[in-house]
Backbone as CSV, one residue per row, in Angstrom:
resi,resn,N_x,N_y,N_z,CA_x,CA_y,CA_z,C_x,C_y,C_z
1,UNK,13.942,-5.628,-10.913,12.744,-4.806,-10.869,13.084,-3.497,-10.164
2,UNK,12.536,-2.400,-10.649,12.780,-1.107,-10.029,11.630,-0.737,-9.084
3,UNK,11.795,0.366,-8.373,10.797,0.785,-7.381,9.453,1.097,-8.037
4,UNK,9.474,1.736,-9.203,8.226,2.071,-9.905,7.428,0.800,-10.214
5,UNK,8.108,-0.220,-10.684,7.443,-1.486,-10.999,6.869,-2.119,-9.739
6,UNK,7.576,-2.009,-8.623,7.075,-2.559,-7.359,5.766,-1.889,-6.959
7,UNK,5.696,-0.571,-7.057,4.454,0.140,-6.724,3.331,-0.321,-7.649
8,UNK,3.606,-0.399,-8.929,2.587,-0.835,-9.899,2.145,-2.268,-9.633
9,UNK,3.083,-3.137,-9.267,2.726,-4.522,-8.955,1.900,-4.610,-7.673
10,UNK,2.157,-3.720,-6.722,1.342,-3.680,-5.505,-0.101,-3.351,-5.867
11,UNK,-0.299,-2.362,-6.733,-1.652,-2.031,-7.188,-2.310,-3.241,-7.842
12,UNK,-1.565,-3.960,-8.666,-2.114,-5.132,-9.349,-2.458,-6.238,-8.343
13,UNK,-1.620,-6.437,-7.337,-1.913,-7.424,-6.296,-3.187,-7.039,-5.552
14,UNK,-3.380,-5.763,-5.297,-4.601,-5.277,-4.652,-5.818,-5.598,-5.520
15,UNK,-5.707,-5.343,-6.816,-6.815,-5.623,-7.745,-7.174,-7.104,-7.789
16,UNK,-6.177,-7.958,-7.742,-6.393,-9.390,-7.980,-6.502,-10.222,-6.709
17,UNK,-6.412,-9.589,-5.542,-6.576,-10.319,-4.288,-5.371,-11.142,-3.878
18,UNK,-4.204,-10.813,-4.408,-2.982,-11.522,-4.019,-2.483,-10.970,-2.687
19,UNK,-1.662,-11.742,-1.966,-1.138,-11.272,-0.676,-0.352,-9.970,-0.822
20,UNK,-0.606,-9.035,0.092,0.044,-7.729,0.064,1.188,-7.625,1.073
21,UNK,1.165,-8.461,2.106,2.187,-8.419,3.149,3.612,-8.513,2.639
22,UNK,3.891,-9.382,1.653,5.269,-9.508,1.168,5.838,-8.233,0.535
23,UNK,5.005,-7.274,0.243,5.494,-6.014,-0.316,6.098,-5.111,0.764
24,UNK,5.948,-5.479,2.034,6.460,-4.675,3.139,7.686,-5.339,3.752
25,UNK,8.718,-4.537,4.008,9.967,-5.028,4.579,9.772,-5.404,6.046
26,UNK,10.677,-6.214,6.543,10.724,-6.532,7.969,11.540,-5.456,8.676
27,UNK,11.114,-5.099,9.878,11.885,-4.149,10.670,13.157,-4.836,11.164
28,UNK,14.171,-4.041,11.376,15.429,-4.546,11.924,15.521,-4.163,13.396
29,UNK,16.371,-4.867,14.118,16.606,-4.534,15.526,17.028,-3.070,15.608
30,UNK,16.428,-2.347,16.526,16.747,-0.938,16.711,15.886,0.010,15.900
31,UNK,15.130,-0.527,14.919,14.218,0.320,14.142,13.001,0.682,14.976
32,UNK,12.464,1.868,14.770,11.112,2.137,15.231,10.182,1.352,14.318
33,UNK,8.977,1.105,14.776,8.022,0.320,13.995,7.652,1.043,12.704
34,UNK,7.544,0.280,11.615,7.044,0.822,10.352,5.566,1.144,10.513
35,UNK,5.062,2.075,9.714,3.662,2.483,9.809,3.034,2.492,8.418
36,UNK,1.808,1.977,8.343,0.997,2.081,7.128,-0.303,2.762,7.520
37,UNK,-0.503,3.971,7.004,-1.759,4.678,7.204,-2.668,4.363,6.031
38,UNK,-3.881,3.917,6.323,-4.894,3.716,5.298,-5.958,4.780,5.442
39,UNK,-6.995,4.673,4.659,-8.081,5.654,4.720,-8.695,5.690,6.110
40,UNK,-8.848,4.526,6.729,-9.551,4.486,8.017,-8.767,3.774,9.111
41,UNK,-7.487,3.469,8.875,-6.739,2.770,9.911,-5.288,3.218,9.929
42,UNK,-4.647,2.903,11.037,-3.213,3.115,11.197,-2.644,1.793,11.692
43,UNK,-1.819,1.161,10.883,-1.216,-0.119,11.241,0.237,0.134,11.606
44,UNK,0.633,-0.270,12.818,1.970,0.012,13.328,2.716,-1.296,13.539
45,UNK,3.847,-1.429,12.894,4.676,-2.620,13.015,4.377,-3.632,11.920
46,UNK,5.414,-4.335,11.513,5.282,-5.295,10.426,4.210,-6.338,10.652
47,UNK,4.123,-6.842,11.880,3.120,-7.864,12.185,1.701,-7.318,12.018
48,UNK,1.455,-6.127,12.544,0.125,-5.517,12.433,-0.190,-5.134,10.983
49,UNK,0.814,-4.667,10.253,0.609,-4.330,8.840,0.195,-5.577,8.072
50,UNK,0.929,-6.674,8.248,0.611,-7.904,7.523,-0.760,-8.452,7.915
51,UNK,-1.082,-8.415,9.202,-2.397,-8.903,9.658,-3.517,-8.036,9.086
52,UNK,-3.332,-6.722,9.097,-4.346,-5.819,8.557,-4.557,-6.019,7.070
53,UNK,-3.471,-6.192,6.335,-3.586,-6.416,4.890,-4.208,-7.775,4.586
54,UNK,-3.877,-8.776,5.394,-4.481,-10.106,5.226,-5.987,-10.023,5.442
55,UNK,-6.414,-9.332,6.495,-7.840,-9.161,6.782,-8.527,-8.393,5.656
56,UNK,-7.866,-7.352,5.158,-8.428,-6.570,4.051,-8.656,-7.458,2.832
57,UNK,-7.690,-8.293,2.512,-7.814,-9.184,1.351,-8.948,-10.181,1.549
58,UNK,-9.120,-10.653,2.787,-10.160,-11.647,3.082,-11.565,-11.054,3.082
59,UNK,-11.704,-9.757,3.328,-13.039,-9.164,3.505,-13.421,-8.158,2.419
60,UNK,-12.637,-8.095,1.351,-12.950,-7.184,0.250,-12.796,-7.909,-1.082
61,UNK,-13.463,-7.375,-2.109,-13.393,-7.976,-3.442,-13.680,-6.921,-4.505
62,UNK,-13.531,-7.313,-5.743,-13.873,-6.454,-6.898,-13.157,-5.107,-6.870
63,UNK,-11.862,-5.141,-6.614,-11.074,-3.913,-6.548,-10.841,-3.309,-7.920
64,UNK,-10.976,-2.004,-7.981,-10.528,-1.207,-9.121,-9.538,-0.195,-8.558
65,UNK,-8.336,-0.200,-9.077,-7.280,0.699,-8.614,-6.693,1.360,-9.851
66,UNK,-6.879,2.681,-9.961,-6.420,3.398,-11.147,-5.451,4.499,-10.740
67,UNK,-4.218,4.356,-11.175,-3.176,5.343,-10.919,-3.309,6.482,-11.919
68,UNK,-3.246,7.726,-11.403,-3.373,8.891,-12.274,-2.098,9.728,-12.370
69,UNK,-1.188,9.593,-11.414,-0.014,10.484,-11.426,1.142,9.891,-10.626
70,UNK,1.531,8.666,-10.949,2.607,8.018,-10.195,3.930,8.745,-10.435
71,UNK,4.555,9.135,-9.325,5.865,9.780,-9.351,6.782,8.973,-8.449
72,UNK,7.934,8.569,-8.964,8.864,7.744,-8.193,10.269,8.316,-8.329
73,UNK,10.962,8.447,-7.207,12.377,8.820,-7.194,13.133,7.671,-6.547
74,UNK,14.206,7.243,-7.191,14.962,6.082,-6.715,16.425,6.474,-6.548
75,UNK,17.007,6.143,-5.400,18.412,6.411,-5.110,19.015,5.170,-4.474
76,UNK,20.000,4.601,-5.104,20.716,3.441,-4.574,19.765,2.432,-3.935
77,UNK,19.626,2.481,-2.604,18.836,1.472,-1.893,17.531,2.021,-1.318
78,UNK,17.189,3.278,-1.637,15.958,3.884,-1.128,15.189,4.555,-2.258
79,UNK,13.872,4.581,-2.115,13.017,5.237,-3.107,11.795,5.787,-2.391
80,UNK,11.156,6.756,-3.004,9.912,7.305,-2.468,8.972,7.551,-3.632
81,UNK,7.679,7.557,-3.312,6.692,7.719,-4.381,5.510,8.526,-3.888
82,UNK,4.752,9.052,-4.847,3.447,9.650,-4.569,2.558,9.350,-5.763
83,UNK,1.244,9.387,-5.540,0.309,9.083,-6.616,-1.075,9.583,-6.236
84,UNK,-1.857,9.867,-7.252,-3.292,10.113,-7.111,-3.963,8.855,-7.638
85,UNK,-4.777,8.209,-6.805,-5.317,6.891,-7.140,-6.824,6.865,-6.907
86,UNK,-7.563,6.436,-7.915,-9.001,6.170,-7.754,-9.139,4.720,-7.309
87,UNK,-9.910,4.503,-6.250,-10.097,3.147,-5.728,-11.577,2.862,-5.545
88,UNK,-11.984,1.653,-5.934,-13.345,1.168,-5.738,-13.223,-0.284,-5.303
89,UNK,-14.008,-0.686,-4.289,-14.011,-2.077,-3.858,-15.310,-2.389,-3.148
90,UNK,-15.555,-3.680,-2.941,-16.724,-4.136,-2.200,-16.275,-4.723,-0.872
91,UNK,-16.885,-4.262,0.218,-16.680,-4.828,1.549,-17.622,-6.016,1.657
92,UNK,-17.076,-7.223,1.706,-17.916,-8.422,1.692,-18.632,-8.658,3.016
93,UNK,-18.147,-8.066,4.113,-18.819,-8.233,5.408,-20.190,-7.566,5.428
94,UNK,-20.311,-6.432,4.741,-21.573,-5.679,4.761,-22.169,-5.504,3.366
95,UNK,-21.557,-6.153,2.374,-22.022,-6.078,0.979,-22.200,-4.626,0.529
96,UNK,-21.180,-3.824,0.796,-21.238,-2.403,0.453,-20.068,-2.030,-0.453
97,UNK,-20.365,-1.256,-1.470,-19.358,-0.785,-2.417,-18.808,0.554,-1.930
98,UNK,-17.493,0.720,-1.974,-16.822,1.962,-1.573,-16.080,2.539,-2.769
99,UNK,-16.041,3.868,-2.838,-15.327,4.537,-3.926,-14.664,5.795,-3.376
100,UNK,-13.363,5.932,-3.627,-12.608,7.075,-3.121,-11.589,7.544,-4.144
101,UNK,-11.370,8.853,-4.185,-10.195,9.424,-4.833,-9.183,9.614,-3.714
102,UNK,-8.006,9.035,-3.872,-7.034,9.021,-2.783,-5.690,9.576,-3.225
103,UNK,-4.902,9.900,-2.204,-3.511,10.311,-2.400,-2.639,9.304,-1.672
104,UNK,-1.620,8.843,-2.341,-0.697,7.866,-1.767,0.701,8.473,-1.700
105,UNK,1.441,8.106,-0.662,2.869,8.399,-0.615,3.521,7.297,0.204
106,UNK,4.793,7.102,-0.033,5.477,6.063,0.713,6.958,6.025,0.408
107,UNK,7.630,5.182,1.176,9.069,4.998,1.064,9.354,3.518,0.894
108,UNK,10.313,3.216,0.032,10.728,1.839,-0.202,12.221,1.710,0.074
109,UNK,12.620,0.485,0.409,14.025,0.164,0.615,14.354,-1.053,-0.242
110,UNK,15.549,-1.064,-0.826,15.970,-2.232,-1.584,16.539,-3.248,-0.606
111,UNK,15.916,-4.422,-0.538,16.317,-5.483,0.383,16.753,-6.707,-0.424
112,UNK,17.105,-7.770,0.275,17.463,-9.019,-0.410,16.270,-9.588,-1.172
113,UNK,15.059,-9.149,-0.836,13.840,-9.571,-1.539,13.404,-8.554,-2.592
114,UNK,14.259,-7.607,-2.928,13.912,-6.571,-3.900,13.368,-5.336,-3.201
115,UNK,12.674,-4.489,-3.934,12.116,-3.260,-3.373,10.912,-3.590,-2.499
116,UNK,10.922,-3.069,-1.258,9.816,-3.281,-0.322,9.486,-1.965,0.374
117,UNK,8.215,-1.825,0.733,7.765,-0.627,1.437,8.252,-0.646,2.880
118,UNK,8.684,0.515,3.370,9.005,0.690,4.784,8.091,1.739,5.413
119,UNK,7.202,2.291,4.632,6.189,3.225,5.101,5.234,3.535,3.967
120,UNK,3.963,3.745,4.320,2.958,4.072,3.304,1.863,4.903,3.950
121,UNK,1.342,5.852,3.177,0.243,6.701,3.649,-0.778,6.831,2.523
122,UNK,-2.013,6.491,2.822,-3.125,6.625,1.873,-4.182,7.495,2.540
123,UNK,-4.591,8.564,1.869,-5.625,9.441,2.424,-6.600,9.827,1.320
124,UNK,-7.768,10.279,1.731,-8.745,10.732,0.742,-8.418,12.161,0.330
125,UNK,-8.869,12.504,-0.837,-8.583,13.827,-1.392,-9.811,14.725,-1.322
126,UNK,-10.597,14.575,-0.269,-11.812,15.378,-0.128,-11.477,16.853,0.078
127,UNK,-12.299,17.709,-0.475,-12.149,19.153,-0.296,-12.778,19.566,1.035
128,UNK,-12.182,20.535,1.693,-12.739,21.055,2.950,-13.651,22.220,2.664
Protein backbone atom coordinates (compact mmCIF):
# COMPACT_ATOMS: atom_id res chain seq x y z
CA UNK A 1 0.00 0.00 0.00
CA UNK A 2 1.27 3.49 -0.78
CA UNK A 3 0.94 6.69 1.26
CA UNK A 4 -1.97 8.00 -0.84
CA UNK A 5 -3.96 4.84 -0.16
CA UNK A 6 -3.22 5.14 3.57
CA UNK A 7 -4.65 8.67 3.68
CA UNK A 8 -7.74 7.54 1.75
CA UNK A 9 -8.19 4.54 4.05
CA UNK A 10 -7.94 6.84 7.08
CA UNK A 11 -10.83 8.89 5.67
CA UNK A 12 -12.82 5.68 5.15
CA UNK A 13 -12.09 4.52 8.72
CA UNK A 14 -13.35 7.90 9.96
CA UNK A 15 -16.56 7.48 7.93
CA UNK A 16 -17.21 3.95 9.16
CA UNK A 17 -16.24 4.32 12.83
CA UNK A 18 -13.23 2.01 12.66
CA UNK A 19 -10.28 2.56 15.04
CA UNK A 20 -8.06 5.46 13.95
CA UNK A 21 -5.18 5.00 16.41
CA UNK A 22 -3.42 2.30 14.35
CA UNK A 23 -2.89 4.83 11.56
CA UNK A 24 -0.42 6.70 13.81
CA UNK A 25 3.16 5.52 14.35
CA UNK A 26 4.71 4.95 17.75
CA UNK A 27 7.35 7.43 18.86
CA UNK A 28 10.88 6.15 19.25
CA UNK A 29 13.27 6.82 22.11
CA UNK A 30 14.73 10.29 21.65
CA UNK A 31 11.84 11.55 19.51
CA UNK A 32 9.91 14.62 20.49
CA UNK A 33 6.24 13.80 20.92
CA UNK A 34 4.14 13.50 17.75
CA UNK A 35 1.33 16.04 17.44
CA UNK A 36 -2.15 15.86 15.91
CA UNK A 37 -3.94 19.19 15.60
CA UNK A 38 -7.69 18.93 15.09
CA UNK A 39 -10.27 21.63 14.59
CA UNK A 40 -10.66 22.15 18.32
CA UNK A 41 -7.87 20.18 19.99
CA UNK A 42 -4.15 19.57 20.10
CA UNK A 43 -3.16 16.00 20.97
CA UNK A 44 0.50 15.57 21.96
CA UNK A 45 2.14 12.16 22.09
CA UNK A 46 1.06 8.80 20.76
CA UNK A 47 -0.87 7.88 23.89
CA UNK A 48 -2.87 11.13 23.89
CA UNK A 49 -3.47 10.90 20.13
CA UNK A 50 -4.84 7.36 20.43
CA UNK A 51 -7.00 8.25 23.46
CA UNK A 52 -8.38 11.34 21.72
CA UNK A 53 -9.20 9.42 18.55
CA UNK A 54 -10.80 6.62 20.58
CA UNK A 55 -13.00 9.17 22.39
CA UNK A 56 -13.88 10.83 19.08
CA UNK A 57 -14.98 7.49 17.62
CA UNK A 58 -17.06 6.72 20.73
CA UNK A 59 -18.86 10.09 20.80
CA UNK A 60 -19.49 10.81 17.11
CA UNK A 61 -21.44 9.16 14.30
CA UNK A 62 -22.77 9.62 10.76
CA UNK A 63 -19.50 10.92 9.34
CA UNK A 64 -19.28 12.32 5.84
CA UNK A 65 -15.71 12.94 4.70
CA UNK A 66 -15.20 14.22 1.16
CA UNK A 67 -11.73 14.79 -0.24
CA UNK A 68 -11.52 17.57 -2.83
CA UNK A 69 -7.80 17.98 -3.57
CA UNK A 70 -5.62 15.22 -2.13
CA UNK A 71 -1.95 15.81 -2.92
CA UNK A 72 0.66 13.27 -1.81
CA UNK A 73 4.44 13.21 -2.25
CA UNK A 74 6.24 10.00 -1.35
CA UNK A 75 10.01 9.49 -0.93
CA UNK A 76 11.52 6.20 0.18
CA UNK A 77 10.34 5.98 3.81
CA UNK A 78 8.65 9.39 4.21
CA UNK A 79 5.62 11.07 2.65
CA UNK A 80 3.60 14.23 3.13
CA UNK A 81 0.11 15.21 2.08
CA UNK A 82 -2.38 18.05 1.93
CA UNK A 83 -6.08 18.09 1.15
CA UNK A 84 -9.23 20.18 1.18
CA UNK A 85 -11.86 18.09 2.98
CA UNK A 86 -15.57 18.64 3.65
CA UNK A 87 -16.56 17.01 6.93
CA UNK A 88 -19.96 16.47 8.54
CA UNK A 89 -20.68 14.44 11.68
CA UNK A 90 -23.01 14.14 14.65
CA UNK A 91 -21.76 14.66 18.22
CA UNK A 92 -23.71 12.00 20.12
CA UNK A 93 -23.10 13.63 23.53
CA UNK A 94 -25.16 16.70 22.60
CA UNK A 95 -27.06 15.37 19.55
CA UNK A 96 -25.63 18.14 17.39
CA UNK A 97 -24.61 17.99 13.74
CA UNK A 98 -21.34 19.72 12.73
CA UNK A 99 -20.22 20.71 9.25
CA UNK A 100 -16.86 22.18 8.24
CA UNK A 101 -14.74 22.83 5.18
CA UNK A 102 -11.26 21.92 6.36
CA UNK A 103 -7.64 21.86 5.29
CA UNK A 104 -5.50 18.87 6.15
CA UNK A 105 -1.75 18.36 6.06
CA UNK A 106 0.49 15.75 7.54
CA UNK A 107 3.57 13.59 7.39
CA UNK A 108 3.80 9.82 7.15
CA UNK A 109 6.63 7.37 7.74
CA UNK A 110 6.96 3.88 6.30
CA UNK A 111 7.18 1.50 9.27
CA UNK A 112 7.03 -2.27 9.74
CA UNK A 113 3.23 -1.76 9.87
CA UNK A 114 3.18 0.13 6.55
CA UNK A 115 2.59 3.87 6.11
CA UNK A 116 1.65 5.63 9.37
CA UNK A 117 1.13 9.25 10.34
CA UNK A 118 3.81 10.96 12.43
CA UNK A 119 2.04 14.33 12.37
CA UNK A 120 -1.30 15.72 11.25
CA UNK A 121 -2.95 19.14 11.15
CA UNK A 122 -6.64 19.78 10.46
CA UNK A 123 -7.97 23.35 10.41
CA UNK A 124 -11.06 25.13 9.18
CA UNK A 125 -10.93 27.14 6.00
CA UNK A 126 -12.96 30.08 7.28
CA UNK A 127 -12.38 33.47 5.67
CA UNK A 128 -11.24 36.34 7.89
